[in-house]
Structures are given as structure tokens and as C-alpha cells.
C-alpha positions as CSV (number, residue, x, y, z in Angstrom):
1,X,-43.6,34.4,-14.1
2,X,-47.3,33.5,-13.9
3,X,-48.0,30.0,-12.5
4,X,-51.2,27.9,-12.2
5,X,-51.7,29.2,-8.7
6,X,-50.8,32.9,-9.4
7,X,-54.4,34.2,-8.9
8,X,-55.0,32.3,-5.6
9,X,-55.2,34.2,-2.3
10,X,-52.6,34.0,0.4
11,X,-54.5,31.4,2.5
12,X,-54.9,29.1,-0.5
13,X,-51.2,29.4,-1.3
14,X,-50.3,28.8,2.3
15,X,-52.4,25.6,2.3
16,X,-50.9,24.4,-1.0
17,X,-47.4,24.8,0.5
18,X,-48.4,22.2,3.1
19,X,-49.0,19.7,0.3
20,X,-45.3,19.4,-0.4
21,X,-45.0,15.7,-1.3
22,X,-47.1,13.1,-3.1
23,X,-47.9,11.4,0.3
24,X,-49.3,14.7,1.7
25,X,-51.4,15.2,-1.4
26,X,-52.8,11.7,-0.9
27,X,-53.4,12.4,2.8
28,X,-55.4,15.4,1.9
29,X,-57.5,13.5,-0.6
30,X,-58.1,10.7,1.9
31,X,-59.3,13.2,4.5
32,X,-62.0,14.8,2.3
33,X,-65.5,13.5,1.5
34,X,-66.3,11.6,-1.7
35,X,-68.3,13.7,-4.2
36,X,-71.1,11.4,-5.6
37,X,-72.3,14.0,-8.1
38,X,-71.5,13.5,-11.8
39,X,-70.4,17.1,-12.3
40,X,-66.7,18.0,-12.1
41,X,-65.2,20.8,-10.1
42,X,-61.8,22.6,-10.3
43,X,-58.8,21.9,-8.0
44,X,-59.6,25.1,-6.2
45,X,-63.2,24.1,-5.6
46,X,-61.9,20.7,-4.3
47,X,-59.6,22.5,-1.8
48,X,-62.3,25.0,-0.6
49,X,-65.2,22.5,-0.3
50,X,-63.2,19.4,0.8
51,X,-64.9,16.9,-1.5
52,X,-63.9,15.2,-4.7
53,X,-64.6,12.1,-6.9
54,X,-61.9,10.2,-8.7
55,X,-61.7,12.6,-11.7
56,X,-61.6,15.7,-9.4
57,X,-59.0,14.0,-7.2
58,X,-56.8,13.1,-10.1
59,X,-56.9,16.7,-11.5
60,X,-56.3,18.2,-8.1
61,X,-53.4,15.8,-7.5
62,X,-51.9,16.5,-11.0
63,X,-52.1,20.3,-10.3
64,X,-50.4,19.8,-6.9
65,X,-47.7,17.6,-8.5
66,X,-47.1,20.3,-11.1
67,X,-46.7,22.8,-8.3
68,X,-44.0,20.5,-6.9
69,X,-42.2,20.4,-10.3
70,X,-43.6,17.0,-11.6
71,X,-45.2,16.7,-15.0
72,X,-49.0,16.8,-14.5
73,X,-50.0,13.3,-15.9
74,X,-53.3,11.5,-15.5
75,X,-54.0,7.9,-16.4
76,X,-57.5,6.6,-17.2
77,X,-58.1,3.0,-16.1
78,X,-61.0,2.2,-18.4
79,X,-63.7,-0.2,-17.3
80,X,-66.7,-2.1,-18.8
81,X,-70.0,-2.0,-16.9
82,X,-68.5,0.3,-14.2
83,X,-66.9,3.7,-13.8
84,X,-63.4,4.3,-15.1
85,X,-60.8,5.1,-12.5
86,X,-58.3,8.0,-12.9
87,X,-55.0,8.4,-11.2
88,X,-52.4,11.1,-11.2
89,X,-49.0,9.6,-11.9
90,X,-45.5,10.8,-11.0
91,X,-42.0,9.6,-11.5
92,X,-39.2,9.7,-8.9
93,X,-35.8,8.5,-10.1
94,X,-36.8,5.4,-12.2
95,X,-40.0,4.6,-10.4
96,X,-43.6,5.5,-11.1
97,X,-46.1,6.2,-8.4
98,X,-49.8,7.3,-8.3
99,X,-52.2,9.5,-6.3
100,X,-55.9,8.8,-6.5
101,X,-59.3,9.6,-4.8
102,X,-61.5,6.6,-4.2
103,X,-63.9,5.1,-1.7
104,X,-61.9,1.9,-2.0
105,X,-58.5,1.9,-0.3
106,X,-57.1,-0.5,-2.8
107,X,-57.6,2.1,-5.6
108,X,-55.6,4.9,-4.0
109,X,-51.9,5.7,-3.5
110,X,-49.0,3.8,-5.0
111,X,-45.4,4.4,-3.9
112,X,-43.0,5.3,-6.8
113,X,-41.3,1.9,-7.2
114,X,-43.0,0.6,-10.4
115,X,-40.6,0.4,-13.3
116,X,-43.1,1.1,-16.0
117,X,-46.5,2.7,-16.3
118,X,-47.9,-0.6,-17.3
119,X,-46.6,-2.2,-14.1
120,X,-48.1,0.6,-12.0
121,X,-51.4,0.3,-13.7
122,X,-51.5,-3.5,-13.3
123,X,-51.1,-3.0,-9.5
124,X,-54.7,-1.9,-9.6
125,X,-55.8,-5.1,-11.3
126,X,-56.3,-7.1,-8.1
127,X,-59.4,-5.1,-7.1
128,X,-61.0,-5.8,-10.4
129,X,-60.0,-9.4,-10.3
130,X,-61.7,-9.8,-6.9
131,X,-64.9,-8.3,-8.4
132,X,-64.6,-10.9,-11.2
133,X,-64.4,-13.8,-8.8
134,X,-67.2,-12.6,-6.5
135,X,-69.6,-10.9,-8.9
136,X,-68.9,-12.8,-12.1
137,X,-68.2,-9.7,-14.1
138,X,-64.7,-8.6,-15.3
139,X,-64.9,-4.8,-15.5
140,X,-61.2,-4.2,-16.2
141,X,-61.2,-3.8,-19.9
142,X,-58.1,-1.9,-20.8
143,X,-55.5,0.6,-19.5
144,X,-55.2,3.8,-21.5
145,X,-52.4,6.2,-21.0
146,X,-50.3,8.8,-22.9
147,X,-46.7,9.6,-22.2
């Protein structure tokens, strides 16, 4: 059976096997540089070149989660007057968690203990609320997701 990673070489597959949990996927994303360019690269490129922005990180994480047997789901946290933020979400038992690439530590990993996707998404609200208080602009417009 052909999988997403079927055409990858042995070294790439060996590396992917080390990303055998959501925490390890997040650790990898935390260890690589932030890509400040607006173009978007593939998960394979992210792995080879060790850089990603939030979209690339979310797609990479979703691909890795799929490799672990999770559904590859991405949530777009939409913003006004700022960039959206994308997270790869996963469900363990009855809890939702998330993996993300960001320069801000408050916008990264969430353990899978949120009962709903809304609850998980609202856990990112504090960062935007702080920006509202200090900068006078509320950029958190809406949360968009498909299940």
C-alpha cells in the first residue's frame, strides 16, 4: 500500500520514525528556525532545510500525525490586522490537542485534554487578549475549523 511517505529515501523515513508522538513532532518544530518568507514549502522541504513558518509547521505536523494514524486536521485561527495562525490538531481519547510552529511560545503546543475544538482554540485567546490590552487592537476575529 502506498503511503504519503512511500517515495522518501531511507534516511528520511528513519528520521520520521523518531517523530513517534505529538510531543516529539512539536520538539522538532521548536528546534528549527522560523521561515520569515511568504512562500510555502512542503513537509519534506521543512524536514530537509530545518525551517518553517506557521502554515508549513501545521502542514508538516498534520503529515506526521497522519503517519502516526491520526486524522490530518488543520485549524485556522483567523485574525484581523495580523497574520492568521494555523495549528495541527489531534484527538486522544476524548481530548483535543495541537501542534504549531510560532516565534511565540504561547502559540505552540497544547496537551490533548480540551473537551472540544472550541475549547482548544480558545486556549490561544490569551495571547491575543494581551495584545489588545497593551496595543489597543484586538486581532482575534474568529476561529474557523472544519470537522
